[in-house]
C-alpha positions as CSV (number, residue, x, y, z in Angstrom):
1,L,55.7,119.4,-120.0
2,Y,52.9,118.1,-122.2
3,V,55.2,115.3,-123.5
4,V,56.2,114.4,-120.0
5,A,52.6,114.2,-119.0
6,L,51.8,111.8,-121.8
7,R,54.8,109.7,-120.8
8,A,53.8,109.8,-117.2
9,V,50.3,108.3,-117.9
10,T,52.0,104.9,-117.7
11,L,52.9,105.6,-114.0
12,W,49.2,105.8,-113.1
13,R,49.3,102.6,-111.0
14,E,52.2,104.0,-109.0
15,L,50.1,106.7,-107.5
16,P,48.7,106.1,-104.0
17,L,45.4,104.1,-104.3
18,L,43.4,106.9,-102.8
19,A,44.9,109.4,-105.2
20,Q,43.9,107.0,-108.1
21,R,40.3,106.9,-106.9
22,V,40.1,110.7,-106.4
23,L,41.5,111.2,-110.0
24,L,39.0,108.8,-111.4
25,I,36.1,110.5,-109.6
26,F,37.3,113.8,-110.9
27,I,37.5,112.6,-114.5
28,A,34.1,111.0,-114.2
29,L,32.6,114.3,-112.9
30,Q,34.2,116.1,-115.8
31,G,32.4,113.8,-118.2
32,L,29.1,114.0,-116.3
33,S,29.2,117.8,-116.5
34,G,29.3,117.6,-120.2
35,L,25.8,115.9,-120.2
36,F,24.3,119.2,-119.1
37,T,25.6,121.3,-122.0
38,P,23.7,122.2,-125.2
39,E,25.8,119.7,-127.2
40,P,26.5,116.7,-125.0
41,L,27.7,114.5,-127.8
42,L,30.6,116.9,-128.3
43,S,31.0,118.2,-124.8
44,V,31.3,114.8,-123.0
45,P,34.3,113.5,-125.0
46,L,36.1,116.8,-124.8
47,A,35.4,117.0,-121.0
48,L,36.7,113.5,-120.5
49,L,39.8,114.3,-122.6
50,R,40.4,117.5,-120.6
51,G,40.0,115.5,-117.3
52,A,42.3,112.8,-118.5
53,F,44.9,115.4,-119.5
54,I,44.7,117.0,-116.1
55,G,45.2,113.6,-114.5
56,A,48.2,113.1,-116.8
57,M,49.7,116.4,-115.6
58,I,49.3,115.3,-112.0
59,C,51.0,111.9,-112.9
60,A,53.8,113.9,-114.5
61,G,54.3,115.9,-111.3
62,F,54.4,112.6,-109.3
63,Y,56.9,111.2,-111.8
64,L,59.2,114.3,-111.8
65,G,59.1,114.6,-108.0
66,N,61.4,117.6,-107.6
67,T,60.2,120.9,-109.0
68,R,63.5,122.8,-108.6
69,A,64.3,122.1,-112.2
70,F,61.1,123.8,-113.2
71,Q,61.6,127.1,-111.3
72,A,61.8,129.0,-114.6
73,L,58.3,127.6,-115.4
74,L,56.9,128.9,-112.1
75,W,58.1,132.4,-112.9
76,G,56.8,132.1,-116.4
77,E,53.4,131.3,-115.1
78,I,53.5,134.2,-112.7
79,A,54.5,136.5,-115.6
80,T,51.5,135.2,-117.6
81,L,49.2,136.1,-114.7
82,L,50.7,139.5,-114.3
83,I,50.2,140.3,-118.0
84,A,46.6,139.0,-117.7
85,F,45.9,141.3,-114.7
86,V,47.4,144.3,-116.4
87,T,45.6,143.6,-119.7
88,T,42.3,143.2,-117.9
89,V,42.7,146.4,-115.8
90,V,43.8,148.4,-118.8
91,R,40.9,147.3,-120.9
92,H,38.2,147.5,-118.3
93,G,39.4,149.8,-115.6
94,E,37.6,149.6,-112.3
95,G,35.1,147.1,-113.8
96,F,37.8,144.4,-114.2
97,W,36.3,142.5,-111.2
98,N,33.3,141.8,-113.4
99,I,35.3,140.3,-116.2
100,R,37.2,137.1,-116.5
101,L,40.9,137.6,-116.8
102,E,42.1,138.5,-120.3
103,H,45.4,138.0,-122.0
104,P,46.7,139.0,-125.4
105,L,47.5,135.4,-126.3
106,Y,45.6,133.1,-123.9
107,W,41.9,132.3,-123.3
108,P,40.6,132.4,-119.7
109,V,40.8,128.6,-119.3
110,S,44.5,128.7,-120.3
111,I,45.1,131.5,-117.8
112,G,43.4,129.4,-115.2
113,L,45.6,126.4,-115.9
114,S,48.7,128.7,-115.7
115,A,47.5,129.8,-112.3
116,A,46.9,126.2,-111.2
117,L,50.4,125.2,-112.2
118,A,51.9,128.3,-110.5
119,F,49.9,127.4,-107.3
120,L,51.1,123.7,-107.3
121,F,54.7,124.7,-107.9
122,A,54.6,127.3,-105.1
123,F,52.7,124.8,-102.9
124,V,55.6,122.3,-102.8
125,R,58.6,124.7,-102.7
126,E,59.9,124.2,-99.2
127,D,63.1,126.1,-100.0
128,F,61.3,129.4,-100.6
129,P,61.0,131.9,-97.7
130,R,57.6,131.6,-96.1
131,W,56.6,135.2,-97.1
132,L,57.5,134.5,-100.8
133,R,55.7,131.1,-100.9
134,G,52.7,132.7,-99.2
135,F,52.6,135.5,-101.7
136,L,52.9,133.2,-104.7
137,I,50.1,130.9,-103.4
138,F,47.8,133.9,-102.7
139,F,48.6,135.5,-106.1
140,S,48.1,132.2,-108.0
141,I,44.8,131.5,-106.2
142,L,43.6,135.0,-107.0
143,G,44.4,134.5,-110.7
144,L,42.8,131.0,-110.5
145,L,39.5,132.4,-109.2
146,L,39.4,135.4,-111.4
147,S,40.0,133.3,-114.5
148,G,36.6,131.7,-113.9
149,S,37.8,128.3,-115.0
150,R,36.3,125.5,-113.0
151,A,38.5,122.9,-114.6
152,A,41.6,124.7,-113.5
153,Q,40.3,125.2,-110.0
154,G,39.5,121.5,-109.8
155,A,43.0,120.6,-111.1
156,A,44.6,122.9,-108.4
157,V,42.6,121.4,-105.6
158,L,43.1,117.8,-106.9
159,G,46.8,118.3,-107.5
160,A,47.3,119.7,-104.0
161,L,45.4,116.8,-102.5
162,V,47.5,114.3,-104.4
163,I,50.7,116.1,-103.1
164,C,49.4,115.9,-99.5
165,L,48.6,112.2,-99.9
166,R,52.0,111.5,-101.3
167,L,54.0,113.6,-98.8
168,L,52.0,112.6,-95.7
169,N,53.4,115.8,-94.1
170,P,51.4,117.7,-91.5
171,R,52.8,121.0,-92.9
172,A,51.5,120.1,-96.4
173,W,48.0,119.5,-95.0
174,R,48.1,122.8,-93.0
175,R,49.2,124.6,-96.2
176,F,46.3,122.9,-98.1
177,A,43.8,124.0,-95.4
178,T,45.3,127.5,-95.5
179,S,45.0,127.6,-99.3
180,L,41.4,126.6,-99.1
181,G,40.8,129.3,-96.6
182,I,42.4,131.9,-98.8
183,A,40.3,130.7,-101.8
184,V,37.1,131.0,-99.7
185,L,38.1,134.5,-98.5
186,I,38.9,135.7,-102.0
187,S,35.7,134.1,-103.4
188,V,33.5,135.9,-100.7
189,S,35.3,139.2,-101.3
190,V,35.0,139.0,-105.1
191,S,31.3,137.9,-104.8
192,Y,30.5,141.3,-103.3
193,L,32.2,143.0,-106.2
194,T,30.9,140.7,-109.0
195,P,27.4,139.6,-108.0
196,G,26.5,138.5,-111.5
197,Q,29.7,136.7,-112.5
198,T,29.6,132.9,-112.9
199,A,32.6,130.6,-113.4
200,V,32.7,128.5,-116.5
201,G,35.2,126.5,-118.5
């Protein structure tokens, strides 16, 4: 998928004009956030690179078009989230709400990106039963928020927005609004359980 993303950068101009502008704003904000870190000279280039790579992944999704061939990847990302949830609960017990998701192999930011990919794949799967798609969207949003990765959260919102702009389908916009509502509901619920937790990454 990384190779496809790098190849798909050449298709940047084929994105809808509004999608191009939204992506550019997102990448610029990523770089701007690096200015407020202890080491801006290092953080700004890395933040811009991370933002550009997220944009490349979105271009790859636009290029591939159909996600059915990547169904195995969706279940792989869900399995990654399940392992992260189990690992965090086993290590921290009832206090796992106060801890960013942990995984034997991945850092929280990587877990967040896995959740973002799972969310976007589930978001576009019209052939899934409504209950299954709804569960996958809810579960991936939960993993996305508990990972504490702002970059992954931004990628998920931006990716879903680009999908809506491409499809111009009222159902996609309703699903987008519902997903935002779910995210707000989970965030409010978790804030009561984790008053001191802050999202980073």
